[in-house]
DRENTOR-371482 format. One record per atom (N, C-alpha, C): residue number from 1; residue in three letters; atom name; x, y, z. Coordinates in steps of 0.1 Angstrom, whole numbers. Atoms other than C-alpha are relative to their C-alpha. Last residue first. Layout:
N
i  aa  at  X  Y  Z
NUM  ALA  CA  X  Y  Z
...
This chain:
293
i  aa  at  X  Y  Z
293  VAL  N  -3  6  -13
293  VAL  CA  1345  458  1042
293  VAL  C  2  12  9
292  ARG  N  -3  -11  -10
292  ARG  CA  1328  464  1009
292  ARG  C  2  -5  14
291  LYS  N  9  -1  -12
291  LYS  CA  1330  434  986
291  LYS  C  4  11  8
290  GLY  N  -6  -1  -13
290  GLY  CA  1343  433  951
290  GLY  C  -10  1  12
289  GLU  N  8  0  -11
289  GLU  CA  1334  423  916
289  GLU  C  7  2  13
288  ALA  N  -6  5  -13
288  ALA  CA  1353  432  885
288  ALA  C  -10  2  11
287  ARG  N  -4  -12  -10
287  ARG  CA  1331  437  856
287  ARG  C  6  -6  12
286  SER  N  5  1  -13
286  SER  CA  1330  410  828
286  SER  C  5  13  8
285  TRP  N  9  -12  -2
285  TRP  CA  1334  419  791
285  TRP  C  -5  -1  15
284  LEU  N  -5  -12  7
284  LEU  CA  1365  397  782
284  LEU  C  -8  12  4
283  GLY  N  7  -4  12
283  GLY  CA  1356  370  807
283  GLY  C  5  13  -5
282  MET  N  14  -5  -1
282  MET  CA  1362  365  844
282  MET  C  -6  3  -13
281  PRO  N  9  11  -5
281  PRO  CA  1393  342  839
281  PRO  C  -15  5  2
280  ARG  N  12  -6  -4
280  ARG  CA  1410  370  817
280  ARG  C  -10  -11  5
279  LEU  N  -1  -15  1
279  LEU  CA  1446  361  812
279  LEU  C  -12  7  5
278  LEU  N  -13  -5  -6
278  LEU  CA  1451  324  823
278  LEU  C  0  15  0
277  LEU  N  -2  4  -14
277  LEU  CA  1415  312  820
277  LEU  C  13  5  6
276  MET  N  10  -8  -8
276  MET  CA  1410  332  787
276  MET  C  2  -4  15
275  ALA  N  -4  -14  -1
275  ALA  CA  1442  317  772
275  ALA  C  -9  8  9
274  ILE  N  -11  0  -8
274  ILE  CA  1432  281  781
274  ILE  C  5  14  2
273  LEU  N  4  2  -14
273  LEU  CA  1398  286  766
273  LEU  C  12  0  10
272  LEU  N  7  -13  -4
272  LEU  CA  1411  303  734
272  LEU  C  -5  -3  15
271  VAL  N  -10  -11  -1
271  VAL  CA  1435  274  728
271  VAL  C  -6  13  7
270  PHE  N  -6  3  -12
270  PHE  CA  1406  250  735
270  PHE  C  13  9  3
269  SER  N  10  -2  -11
269  SER  CA  1385  267  708
269  SER  C  7  -3  13
268  ILE  N  0  -15  -3
268  ILE  CA  1414  270  684
268  ILE  C  -9  2  12
267  ALA  N  -12  -3  -8
267  ALA  CA  1419  231  685
267  ALA  C  0  15  4
266  ASP  N  3  4  -14
266  ASP  CA  1383  225  673
266  ASP  C  12  5  9
265  ALA  N  12  -5  -5
265  ALA  CA  1386  245  642
265  ALA  C  -2  -4  14
264  TYR  N  -2  -11  -10
264  TYR  CA  1423  239  636
264  TYR  C  -13  5  6
263  GLY  N  -4  6  -12
263  GLY  CA  1417  205  619
263  GLY  C  3  10  11
262  SER  N  11  4  -7
262  SER  CA  1398  222  591
262  SER  C  3  -6  15
261  SER  N  4  14  2
261  SER  CA  1430  238  580
261  SER  C  -12  -3  8
260  LEU  N  -11  8  -4
260  LEU  CA  1444  273  576
260  LEU  C  -3  -15  -2
259  LEU  N  -13  -6  5
259  LEU  CA  1422  298  558
259  LEU  C  12  -9  4
258  GLY  N  0  -3  15
258  GLY  CA  1388  279  560
258  GLY  C  14  6  -5
257  ALA  N  3  11  7
257  ALA  CA  1392  262  594
257  ALA  C  1  3  -15
256  ALA  N  -12  10  -2
256  ALA  CA  1409  291  611
256  ALA  C  -2  -13  -9
255  LEU  N  -12  -5  7
255  LEU  CA  1383  315  596
255  LEU  C  12  -9  1
254  ALA  N  3  1  14
254  ALA  CA  1353  293  607
254  ALA  C  12  6  -8
253  GLU  N  0  14  4
253  GLU  CA  1367  289  642
253  GLU  C  -1  -2  -16
252  VAL  N  -14  3  0
252  VAL  CA  1373  327  645
252  VAL  C  2  -15  -3
251  VAL  N  -7  -7  11
251  VAL  CA  1338  334  634
251  VAL  C  14  -4  0
250  GLY  N  5  6  13
250  GLY  CA  1322  308  657
250  GLY  C  7  7  -11
249  LEU  N  -5  14  1
249  LEU  CA  1342  320  687
249  LEU  C  -4  -7  -13
248  LEU  N  -14  -2  2
248  LEU  CA  1333  356  682
248  LEU  C  7  -13  -3
247  VAL  N  -1  -4  14
247  VAL  CA  1297  347  678
247  VAL  C  14  2  -3
246  ALA  N  4  12  9
246  ALA  CA  1298  327  711
246  ALA  C  3  4  -15
245  GLY  N  -11  9  -1
245  GLY  CA  1317  355  730
245  GLY  C  -2  -12  -10
244  VAL  N  -11  -6  8
244  VAL  CA  1291  380  719
244  VAL  C  12  -9  -1
243  VAL  N  4  0  14
243  VAL  CA  1264  357  732
243  VAL  C  11  6  -9
242  ALA  N  -1  13  5
242  ALA  CA  1283  352  764
242  ALA  C  -4  -2  -14
241  ALA  N  -14  2  4
241  ALA  CA  1285  389  768
241  ALA  C  4  -13  -5
240  ALA  N  -3  -9  12
240  ALA  CA  1248  392  767
240  ALA  C  14  -1  -4
239  ALA  N  5  8  12
239  ALA  CA  1244  363  793
239  ALA  C  3  7  -14
238  ASN  N  6  -9  9
238  ASN  CA  1268  380  818
238  ASN  C  -4  -8  -13
237  ASN  N  10  -8  -8
237  ASN  CA  1281  362  849
237  ASN  C  -7  10  -9
236  LEU  N  11  8  -5
236  LEU  CA  1299  335  831
236  LEU  C  -11  8  7
235  GLY  N  2  -1  -15
235  GLY  CA  1319  359  811
235  GLY  C  -11  -7  4
234  GLY  N  8  -11  -3
234  GLY  CA  1322  364  773
234  GLY  C  -1  4  15
233  ILE  N  -6  -11  7
233  ILE  CA  1352  341  767
233  ILE  C  -8  13  3
232  VAL  N  -12  -4  -6
232  VAL  CA  1340  317  794
232  VAL  C  6  13  -6
231  ALA  N  4  -7  -12
231  ALA  CA  1305  315  780
231  ALA  C  12  5  8
230  ALA  N  6  -12  3
230  ALA  CA  1319  308  745
230  ALA  C  -4  8  12
229  VAL  N  -11  -8  4
229  VAL  CA  1342  280  759
229  VAL  C  -5  15  -3
228  PHE  N  -7  -4  -11
228  PHE  CA  1312  265  776
228  PHE  C  12  10  -2
227  GLY  N  8  -9  -9
227  GLY  CA  1291  266  746
227  GLY  C  7  4  12
226  LYS  N  -1  -13  7
226  LYS  CA  1320  250  726
226  LYS  C  -9  11  7
225  MET  N  -13  -7  -2
225  MET  CA  1323  223  751
225  MET  C  1  13  -6
224  GLY  N  -2  -5  -14
224  GLY  CA  1286  216  752
224  GLY  C  13  6  2
223  LEU  N  9  -11  -2
223  LEU  CA  1283  214  714
223  LEU  C  2  6  15
222  MET  N  -8  -11  6
222  MET  CA  1313  190  713
222  MET  C  -8  13  2
221  LEU  N  -13  -1  -6
221  LEU  CA  1297  166  738
221  LEU  C  7  12  -5
220  GLY  N  2  -10  -12
220  GLY  CA  1261  172  726
220  GLY  C  14  2  7
219  MET  N  -2  -14  5
219  MET  CA  1269  156  691
219  MET  C  0  10  12
218  ASP  N  -12  -6  -8
218  ASP  CA  1272  122  707
218  ASP  C  3  14  -5
217  TYR  N  2  2  -14
217  TYR  CA  1237  107  697
217  TYR  C  12  7  9
216  THR  N  -6  12  -5
216  THR  CA  1238  122  663
216  THR  C  0  -2  15
215  ALA  N  2  2  -14
215  ALA  CA  1216  147  644
215  ALA  C  7  -13  5
214  GLY  N  7  12  -4
214  GLY  CA  1225  160  610
214  GLY  C  0  -1  15
213  THR  N  -10  11  -3
213  THR  CA  1250  188  605
213  THR  C  -5  -14  1
212  ILE  N  -14  -4  5
212  ILE  CA  1230  216  588
212  ILE  C  9  -12  1
211  PRO  N  1  1  14
211  PRO  CA  1193  203  593
211  PRO  C  14  2  -7
210  ALA  N  2  14  4
210  ALA  CA  1202  194  630
210  ALA  C  -1  0  -16
209  VAL  N  -12  4  6
209  VAL  CA  1216  229  638
209  VAL  C  -1  -13  -7
208  VAL  N  -5  -9  10
208  VAL  CA  1183  246  644
208  VAL  C  12  -6  -8
207  ALA  N  9  1  10
207  ALA  CA  1168  217  664
207  ALA  C  4  8  -12
206  GLY  N  -2  13  7
206  GLY  CA  1199  214  685
206  GLY  C  -10  -1  -12
205  ALA  N  -13  1  7
205  ALA  CA  1200  251  693
205  ALA  C  1  -13  -8
204  LEU  N  2  -8  12
204  LEU  CA  1162  251  702
204  LEU  C  14  0  -9
203  GLY  N  8  8  9
203  GLY  CA  1169  222  726
203  GLY  C  -2  8  -13
202  SER  N  -9  11  6
202  SER  CA  1197  242  742
202  SER  C  -8  -8  -10
201  VAL  N  -10  -8  8
201  VAL  CA  1173  272  749
201  VAL  C  10  -10  -8
200  ALA  N  8  -5  12
200  ALA  CA  1145  248  761
200  ALA  C  10  8  -9
199  GLY  N  3  12  9
199  GLY  CA  1170  230  784
199  GLY  C  -7  4  -13
198  SER  N  -13  3  8
198  SER  CA  1182  264  797
198  SER  C  -2  -13  -8
197  VAL  N  -2  -10  10
197  VAL  CA  1146  275  805
197  VAL  C  12  -4  -8
196  VAL  N  10  2  10
196  VAL  CA  1138  242  823
196  VAL  C  3  10  -12
195  PHE  N  -4  12  8
195  PHE  CA  1172  243  842
195  PHE  C  -11  -2  -11
194  VAL  N  -11  -5  9
194  VAL  CA  1163  280  852
194  VAL  C  4  -13  -8
193  TRP  N  4  -9  12
193  TRP  CA  1129  268  864
193  TRP  C  11  4  -9
192  PHE  N  8  8  9
192  PHE  CA  1143  240  887
192  PHE  C  -4  8  -13
191  SER  N  -8  10  5
191  SER  CA  1170  261  902
191  SER  C  -7  -9  -10
190  LEU  N  -7  -7  12
190  LEU  CA  1146  289  908
190  LEU  C  9  -9  -7
189  ALA  N  9  -2  11
189  ALA  CA  1124  265  929
189  ALA  C  7  7  -12
188  THR  N  3  13  6
188  THR  CA  1154  254  949
188  THR  C  -11  1  -11
187  PRO  N  -10  4  10
187  PRO  CA  1166  289  955
187  PRO  C  -3  -13  -7
186  ARG  N  -6  12  -4
186  ARG  CA  1133  300  972
186  ARG  C  10  -5  -11
185  ILE  N  -3  7  12
185  ILE  CA  1125  336  970
185  ILE  C  7  -13  3
184  GLY  N  8  11  2
184  GLY  CA  1108  348  1002
184  GLY  C  3  -8  -13
183  TYR  N  13  -4  6
183  TYR  CA  1121  383  1004
183  TYR  C  -8  -13  -4
182  LEU  N  8  -7  -10
182  LEU  CA  1148  372  1028
182  LEU  C  -13  5  -5
181  ARG  N  5  10  -9
181  ARG  CA  1160  346  1003
181  ARG  C  -9  7  11
180  ALA  N  11  7  7
180  ALA  CA  1165  373  977
180  ALA  C  -7  -10  9
179  ALA  N  12  -9  0
179  ALA  CA  1186  393  1002
179  ALA  C  -12  -6  -7
178  PHE  N  5  -1  -13
178  PHE  CA  1209  364  1007
178  PHE  C  -12  8  1
177  ARG  N  8  13  -3
177  ARG  CA  1212  356  970
177  ARG  C  -5  1  14
176  ASN  N  -2  3  -15
176  ASN  CA  1221  391  961
176  ASN  C  -8  -11  5
175  MET  N  -6  -12  -6
175  MET  CA  1224  403  925
175  MET  C  4  -2  14
174  VAL  N  -13  -2  5
174  VAL  CA  1219  368  909
174  VAL  C  7  13  6
173  ASN  N  -9  10  -5
173  ASN  CA  1190  360  931
173  ASN  C  15  1  -3
172  ALA  N  -2  -4  -14
172  ALA  CA  1173  393  923
172  ALA  C  9  -10  6
171  GLN  N  -9  -12  -1
171  GLN  CA  1177  386  886
171  GLN  C  4  4  15
170  VAL  N  -14  5  4
170  VAL  CA  1163  350  890
170  VAL  C  10  12  0
169  ALA  N  -6  7  -11
169  ALA  CA  1133  364  910
169  ALA  C  15  -5  -3
168  LYS  N  -4  -10  -9
168  LYS  CA  1126  389  882
168  LYS  C  7  -6  13
167  GLY  N  -11  -6  5
167  GLY  CA  1125  360  859
167  GLY  C  6  12  8
166  ILE  N  -12  9  0
166  ILE  CA  1103  340  880
166  ILE  C  13  7  -5
165  TYR  N  -5  2  -14
165  TYR  CA  1079  368  886
165  TYR  C  12  -8  1
164  THR  N  5  11  -8
164  THR  CA  1077  375  849
164  THR  C  5  0  14
163  LYS  N  15  0  -2
163  LYS  CA  1080  408  829
163  LYS  C  -6  -11  9
162  GLU  N  5  -14  -3
162  GLU  CA  1118  417  827
162  GLU  C  -15  0  4
161  PHE  N  -7  -5  -12
161  PHE  CA  1134  382  828
161  PHE  C  -6  13  5
160  PHE  N  2  10  -11
160  PHE  CA  1108  366  805
160  PHE  C  7  6  13
159  LEU  N  14  -2  -5
159  LEU  CA  1108  396  782
159  LEU  C  -3  -8  13
158  LEU  N  -1  -13  -6
158  LEU  CA  1146  392  778
158  LEU  C  -14  4  7
157  LEU  N  -7  3  -12
157  LEU  CA  1141  355  771
157  LEU  C  2  14  8
156  ALA  N  9  6  -9
156  ALA  CA  1116  363  745
156  ALA  C  6  -2  14
155  ALA  N  9  -10  -3
155  ALA  CA  1141  387  729
155  ALA  C  -11  -6  10
154  PHE  N  -6  -9  -11
154  PHE  CA  1167  360  732
154  PHE  C  -9  12  3
153  PHE  N  0  7  -11
153  PHE  CA  1144  336  713
153  PHE  C  6  9  12
152  LEU  N  14  0  -6
152  LEU  CA  1135  360  687
152  LEU  C  1  -7  13
151  VAL  N  4  -14  -4
151  VAL  CA  1172  368  680
151  VAL  C  -13  0  7
150  CYS  N  -8  -3  -11
150  CYS  CA  1181  330  680
150  CYS  C  -4  14  5
149  LEU  N  5  7  -12
149  LEU  CA  1153  322  658
149  LEU  C  8  4  12
148  VAL  N  14  -6  -5
148  VAL  CA  1163  349  633
148  VAL  C  -5  -6  12
147  LEU  N  -1  -13  -5
147  LEU  CA  1199  339  632
147  LEU  C  -12  6  5
146  ALA  N  -8  1  -13
146  ALA  CA  1194  302  628
146  ALA  C  1  14  7
145  TRP  N  8  5  -11
145  TRP  CA  1167  308  602
145  TRP  C  6  0  14
144  VAL  N  10  -11  -2
144  VAL  CA  1189  331  581
144  VAL  C  -9  -5  12
143  THR  N  -6  -11  -7
143  THR  CA  1216  305  583
143  THR  C  -8  11  5
142  GLN  N  0  6  -14
142  GLN  CA  1191  278  573
142  GLN  C  8  9  9
141  TRP  N  12  -3  -6
141  TRP  CA  1184  299  542
141  TRP  C  0  -5  15
140  LEU  N  10  10  1
140  LEU  CA  1221  295  532
140  LEU  C  -13  5  8
139  ILE  N  5  4  -13
139  ILE  CA  1241  326  528
139  ILE  C  -12  -9  -2
138  THR  N  13  5  0
138  THR  CA  1262  331  496
138  THR  C  -4  -4  15
137  ALA  N  1  12  -8
137  ALA  CA  1294  350  489
137  ALA  C  -15  -4  1
136  GLY  N  -7  11  6
136  GLY  CA  1299  374  460
136  GLY  C  -1  -13  8
135  GLY  N  -14  -3  2
135  GLY  CA  1289  404  480
135  GLY  C  9  -11  -6
134  VAL  N  -3  -12  -6
134  VAL  CA  1257  388  492
134  VAL  C  15  3  -2
133  ALA  N  -14  -5  4
133  ALA  CA  1240  361  473
133  ALA  C  2  13  6
132  ILE  N  0  -15  2
132  ILE  CA  1211  344  491
132  ILE  C  14  4  -3
131  PRO  N  -6  -8  -10
131  PRO  CA  1211  305  487
131  PRO  C  -1  15  -3
130  GLU  N  -13  -4  3
130  GLU  CA  1186  290  463
130  GLU  C  6  9  11
129  GLY  N  -2  -11  10
129  GLY  CA  1157  273  477
129  GLY  C  14  4  -2
128  GLU  N  -7  4  12
128  GLU  CA  1144  251  505
128  GLU  C  0  11  -9
127  THR  N  4  -6  13
127  THR  CA  1133  266  538
127  THR  C  9  -5  -11
126  PHE  N  13  -7  -3
126  PHE  CA  1135  248  572
126  PHE  C  -6  6  -12
125  MET  N  -1  -14  -2
125  MET  CA  1162  225  558
125  MET  C  -14  6  3
124  PRO  N  0  -10  11
124  PRO  CA  1154  189  559
124  PRO  C  0  13  4
123  MET  N  12  -9  -1
123  MET  CA  1164  167  588
123  MET  C  0  10  -11
122  ALA  N  0  -11  8
122  ALA  CA  1188  136  587
122  ALA  C  -13  9  2
121  LEU  N  14  -2  5
121  LEU  CA  1194  113  615
121  LEU  C  0  13  -8
120  PRO  N  6  -14  0
120  PRO  CA  1230  102  620
120  PRO  C  -14  0  -6
119  ASP  N  0  -6  13
119  ASP  CA  1236  64  627
119  ASP  C  -6  15  0
118  PRO  N  -12  -7  2
118  PRO  CA  1244  52  663
118  PRO  C  1  8  -13
117  GLY  N  -10  8  7
117  GLY  CA  1209  44  674
117  GLY  C  12  8  -3
116  PHE  N  0  -5  14
116  PHE  CA  1180  67  683
116  PHE  C  10  -8  -8
115  VAL  N  13  -3  5
115  VAL  CA  1168  51  717
115  VAL  C  2  3  -15
114  LEU  N  9  10  -2
114  LEU  CA  1200  33  729
114  LEU  C  -14  2  -8
113  LEU  N  -6  9  9
113  LEU  CA  1225  59  716
113  LEU  C  -11  -13  0
112  ALA  N  1  -4  13
112  ALA  CA  1204  86  732
112  ALA  C  4  -10  -11
111  ALA  N  14  2  3
111  ALA  CA  1203  67  765
111  ALA  C  -3  5  -14
110  GLY  N  4  15  1
110  GLY  CA  1240  64  764
110  GLY  C  -14  -3  -3
109  ARG  N  -5  4  12
109  ARG  CA  1244  102  757
109  ARG  C  -2  -15  -2
108  LEU  N  9  -5  11
108  LEU  CA  1219  110  785
108  LEU  C  7  -4  -14
107  ALA  N  12  9  0
107  ALA  CA  1240  88  809
107  ALA  C  -9  4  -11
106  ILE  N  -4  12  5
106  ILE  CA  1273  106  799
106  ILE  C  -13  -10  0
105  GLY  N  -2  -1  14
105  GLY  CA  1256  139  804
105  GLY  C  4  -13  -6
104  ALA  N  13  -2  5
104  ALA  CA  1243  129  839
104  ALA  C  1  1  -16
103  GLY  N  5  13  1
103  GLY  CA  1278  118  848
103  GLY  C  -14  -1  -6
102  ILE  N  -8  7  10
102  ILE  CA  1292  152  839
102  ILE  C  -6  -15  -2
101  THR  N  6  -4  14
101  THR  CA  1263  168  858
101  THR  C  8  -6  -11
100  LEU  N  13  6  2
100  LEU  CA  1273  147  889
100  LEU  C  -6  3  -14
99  MET  N  -3  14  5
99  MET  CA  1309  158  885
99  MET  C  -13  -8  -2
98  ILE  N  -5  0  13
98  ILE  CA  1297  194  886
98  ILE  C  3  -14  -5
97  VAL  N  11  -1  9
97  VAL  CA  1276  187  917
97  VAL  C  4  1  -15
96  THR  N  8  12  0
96  THR  CA  1306  174  935
96  THR  C  -11  0  -9
95  MET  N  -8  9  9
95  MET  CA  1328  204  924
95  MET  C  -8  -14  0
94  PRO  N  3  -2  14
94  PRO  CA  1300  227  938
94  PRO  C  8  -10  -8
93  ARG  N  -9  -9  5
93  ARG  CA  1302  211  973
93  ARG  C  -2  2  -15
92  SER  N  -13  5  2
92  SER  CA  1271  194  984
92  SER  C  9  11  -5
91  HIS  N  -8  -4  -11
91  HIS  CA  1240  210  998
91  HIS  C  15  -5  -1
90  ARG  N  -1  -15  -1
90  ARG  CA  1222  210  965
90  ARG  C  8  5  12
89  ALA  N  -13  -4  -5
89  ALA  CA  1230  173  959
89  ALA  C  2  15  2
88  PRO  N  -5  7  -12
88  PRO  CA  1195  161  958
88  PRO  C  14  3  6
87  HIS  N  7  -3  -12
87  HIS  CA  1185  190  936
87  HIS  C  4  -9  12
86  VAL  N  -4  -13  -6
86  VAL  CA  1212  186  910
86  VAL  C  -7  2  13
85  VAL  N  -14  -1  -3
85  VAL  CA  1207  149  901
85  VAL  C  5  13  7
84  ALA  N  -6  12  -4
84  ALA  CA  1171  137  899
84  ALA  C  15  1  4
83  ARG  N  7  7  -12
83  ARG  CA  1152  170  901
83  ARG  C  8  -12  4
82  GLU  N  -1  -8  -12
82  GLU  CA  1177  190  879
82  GLU  C  -6  -7  12
81  VAL  N  -14  -1  -5
81  VAL  CA  1183  162  854
81  VAL  C  1  8  13
80  GLY  N  -3  13  -7
80  GLY  CA  1146  157  851
80  GLY  C  13  -1  5
79  ALA  N  7  0  -13
79  ALA  CA  1140  194  844
79  ALA  C  3  -13  8
78  ALA  N  -7  -8  -9
78  ALA  CA  1166  192  818
78  ALA  C  -6  2  13
77  VAL  N  -12  8  -3
77  VAL  CA  1149  163  801
77  VAL  C  9  8  10
76  VAL  N  5  10  -9
76  VAL  CA  1115  182  802
76  VAL  C  12  -8  5
75  ALA  N  4  -7  -12
75  ALA  CA  1130  213  786
75  ALA  C  -3  -11  10
74  ALA  N  -13  -4  -6
74  ALA  CA  1147  191  759
74  ALA  C  -3  7  14
73  VAL  N  -6  13  -5
73  VAL  CA  1113  175  753
73  VAL  C  13  3  6
72  LEU  N  8  4  -12
72  LEU  CA  1096  210  750
72  LEU  C  7  -13  5
71  VAL  N  -4  -10  -10
71  VAL  CA  1123  224  726
71  VAL  C  -7  -5  14
70  ALA  N  -15  2  -4
70  ALA  CA  1121  193  704
70  ALA  C  3  9  12
69  LEU  N  0  12  -8
69  LEU  CA  1082  195  704
69  LEU  C  15  -2  4
68  VAL  N  7  -3  -12
68  VAL  CA  1083  231  691
68  VAL  C  2  -12  10
67  VAL  N  -9  -10  -8
67  VAL  CA  1111  224  665
67  VAL  C  -7  1  14
66  CYS  N  -12  8  -4
66  CYS  CA  1092  192  652
66  CYS  C  9  9  10
65  ALA  N  5  9  -11
65  ALA  CA  1058  211  651
65  ALA  C  13  -7  6
64  TRP  N  2  -9  -12
64  TRP  CA  1075  239  631
64  TRP  C  -4  -9  12
63  LEU  N  -12  -3  -6
63  LEU  CA  1089  212  607
63  LEU  C  -2  9  12
62  PRO  N  -4  -12  5
62  PRO  CA  1055  196  600
62  PRO  C  13  5  8
61  LEU  N  6  -12  -7
61  LEU  CA  1054  160  612
61  LEU  C  5  13  -7
60  GLY  N  9  -7  8
60  GLY  CA  1062  133  586
60  GLY  C  -6  12  7
59  ARG  N  13  6  -1
59  ARG  CA  1078  106  607
59  ARG  C  -11  9  -7
58  MET  N  0  12  7
58  MET  CA  1113  116  596
58  MET  C  -13  -8  0
57  SER  N  1  -4  14
57  SER  CA  1106  151  608
57  SER  C  0  -13  -8
56  LEU  N  13  -3  2
56  LEU  CA  1099  135  644
56  LEU  C  -2  5  -15
55  TRP  N  8  13  -1
55  TRP  CA  1132  118  644
55  TRP  C  -15  4  -3
54  ALA  N  -3  8  11
54  ALA  CA  1150  150  633
54  ALA  C  -8  -13  -1
53  ALA  N  5  -7  11
53  ALA  CA  1133  172  659
53  ALA  C  3  -9  -13
52  THR  N  15  -1  -1
52  THR  CA  1139  147  687
52  THR  C  -6  6  -13
51  LEU  N  5  14  3
51  LEU  CA  1175  140  677
51  LEU  C  -15  0  0
50  ALA  N  -4  3  15
50  ALA  CA  1184  178  675
50  ALA  C  -6  -15  -3
49  GLY  N  9  -7  9
49  GLY  CA  1165  186  708
49  GLY  C  3  -3  -15
48  VAL  N  14  5  -2
48  VAL  CA  1181  157  727
48  VAL  C  -9  8  -9
47  ALA  N  0  12  8
47  ALA  CA  1216  168  713
47  ALA  C  -15  -6  1
46  ALA  N  0  -3  15
46  ALA  CA  1210  203  725
46  ALA  C  -2  -12  -8
45  PHE  N  13  -5  2
45  PHE  CA  1201  189  760
45  PHE  C  -2  5  -15
44  GLU  N  8  11  2
44  GLU  CA  1233  169  759
44  GLU  C  -15  3  -3
43  GLY  N  -1  4  13
43  GLY  CA  1253  201  755
43  GLY  C  -10  -12  -4
42  GLN  N  7  -10  8
42  GLN  CA  1241  213  788
42  GLN  C  0  -4  -14
41  ALA  N  10  8  8
41  ALA  CA  1251  181  807
41  ALA  C  -7  9  -10
40  PHE  N  -7  6  12
40  PHE  CA  1283  199  818
40  PHE  C  -9  -10  -7
39  ASN  N  7  11  4
39  ASN  CA  1262  222  841
39  ASN  C  6  -6  -13
38  LEU  N  -2  1  15
38  LEU  CA  1286  246  857
38  LEU  C  -6  -13  -3
37  VAL  N  -5  11  5
37  VAL  CA  1273  253  893
37  VAL  C  1  0  -15
36  GLY  N  -14  0  -2
36  GLY  CA  1267  285  911
36  GLY  C  8  -12  -4
35  THR  N  -4  11  -10
35  THR  CA  1231  277  914
35  THR  C  15  0  3
34  VAL  N  10  3  -10
34  VAL  CA  1215  308  900
34  VAL  C  5  -10  9
33  ASN  N  4  -11  -8
33  ASN  CA  1243  324  880
33  ASN  C  -10  -3  11
32  TYR  N  -12  -3  -9
32  TYR  CA  1258  291  868
32  TYR  C  -5  12  10
31  ILE  N  -1  10  -11
31  ILE  CA  1224  279  856
31  ILE  C  11  4  9
30  LEU  N  12  -1  -8
30  LEU  CA  1217  311  835
30  LEU  C  2  -10  11
29  VAL  N  0  -11  -8
29  VAL  CA  1253  312  822
29  VAL  C  -12  1  10
28  PHE  N  -12  1  -10
28  PHE  CA  1256  277  810
28  PHE  C  -1  11  9
27  GLY  N  5  10  -10
27  GLY  CA  1221  280  792
27  GLY  C  11  -2  11
26  VAL  N  10  -7  -9
26  VAL  CA  1233  312  776
26  VAL  C  -5  -9  10
25  ALA  N  -6  -8  -9
25  ALA  CA  1263  294  762
25  ALA  C  -9  7  10
24  VAL  N  -5  9  -11
24  VAL  CA  1241  268  746
24  VAL  C  8  7  11
23  LEU  N  10  6  -8
23  LEU  CA  1222  294  728
23  LEU  C  4  -9  11
22  ALA  N  5  -10  -9
22  ALA  CA  1253  313  718
22  ALA  C  -12  -6  8
21  TYR  N  -8  0  -13
21  TYR  CA  1270  282  704
21  TYR  C  -6  10  11
20  ILE  N  3  12  -9
20  ILE  CA  1241  279  680
20  ILE  C  8  -1  13
19  ALA  N  14  -1  -5
19  ALA  CA  1243  316  669
19  ALA  C  -3  -13  7
18  GLY  N  0  -9  -11
18  GLY  CA  1281  313  666
18  GLY  C  -13  1  6
17  VAL  N  -5  8  -11
17  VAL  CA  1278  284  642
17  VAL  C  0  7  13
16  THR  N  9  12  -2
16  THR  CA  1257  304  619
16  THR  C  3  -8  11
15  LEU  N  12  -5  -7
15  LEU  CA  1278  335  624
15  LEU  C  -10  -10  2
14  GLY  N  -3  -2  -13
14  GLY  CA  1309  315  615
14  GLY  C  -11  6  8
13  SER  N  0  14  -6
13  SER  CA  1295  303  582
13  SER  C  2  1  16
12  PHE  N  13  4  0
12  PHE  CA  1288  339  573
12  PHE  C  -2  -13  6
11  VAL  N  6  -8  -11
11  VAL  CA  1323  349  583
11  VAL  C  -16  -4  1
10  LEU  N  -2  6  -14
10  LEU  CA  1336  321  562
10  LEU  C  -6  7  11
9  GLN  N  7  13  -2
9  GLN  CA  1318  334  532
9  GLN  C  3  -7  13
8  LEU  N  14  -3  -3
8  LEU  CA  1331  369  538
8  LEU  C  -8  -13  1
7  VAL  N  1  -4  -14
7  VAL  CA  1367  355  540
7  VAL  C  -15  4  4
6  VAL  N  -1  12  -9
6  VAL  CA  1362  337  508
6  VAL  C  0  3  14
5  THR  N  13  7  0
5  THR  CA  1348  368  491
5  THR  C  1  -12  8
4  GLY  N  10  -6  -7
4  GLY  CA  1378  388  502
4  GLY  C  -13  -7  0
3  TYR  N  -3  1  -14
3  TYR  CA  1403  363  489
3  TYR  C  -11  7  9
2  ASP  N  -12  -7  -5
2  ASP  CA  1388  361  454
2  ASP  C  1  0  15
1  MET  N  3  -7  -13
1  MET  CA  1364  334  442
1  MET  C  13  7  6
């Protein structure tokens, strides 16, 4: 396999990982734009989705049913976190709420260990068969599924924001929270529904990645951190930019792991995070915001 083919193979791997990071990153962006809080339990919603999907598949349920139920369970768990942790602290300082979400993430990780155990749960690929050959490199069918499901989910999310009352209310709240309240939009209701949507998005990420990596009780910690880095790279005020940032992060990680050493994959994420916070804290594709005085 020549150098160009190796690079192409690594890019395909990076696209797969980037699609997963994108789903988690969008969850971060949605919650941040409505509540002003960074939800560091976001990765645990993905872990719940992965563990649920893998556990159900081991019980013989069809894969499509496993994915759907995993998304629903993750959404319910996210709703529970919002009602039990975020909502009671809605008048607290943002840093207090952030610490509470970290605590919620630790609690969810412990609960996952008790319910599912410490051993990884295996889940079959959505489609069995020979990989697709492209330019000397190969693409796993699970990669195709990851990309297709992510695109479909983002399309559904776009329709949700453009065609539903809740979606339009979220957009209004992002543009001008004070004006949104004057029009009768309740921030507490928006917070609940945004957590539900974010939980569903991350649950899908977990269900898609489970056949590739397996499902473990502690996988949410790293998924959450990578999703956060992707959101920072793209910009926490722009979901589309966060998706681009996630794909960029996935490809850079794959290239670093394949061309240098696998140990660089995680390190490069935190190097990028520090660099972004120092040089472009609002993200690569964010617009400068200002107030007229």
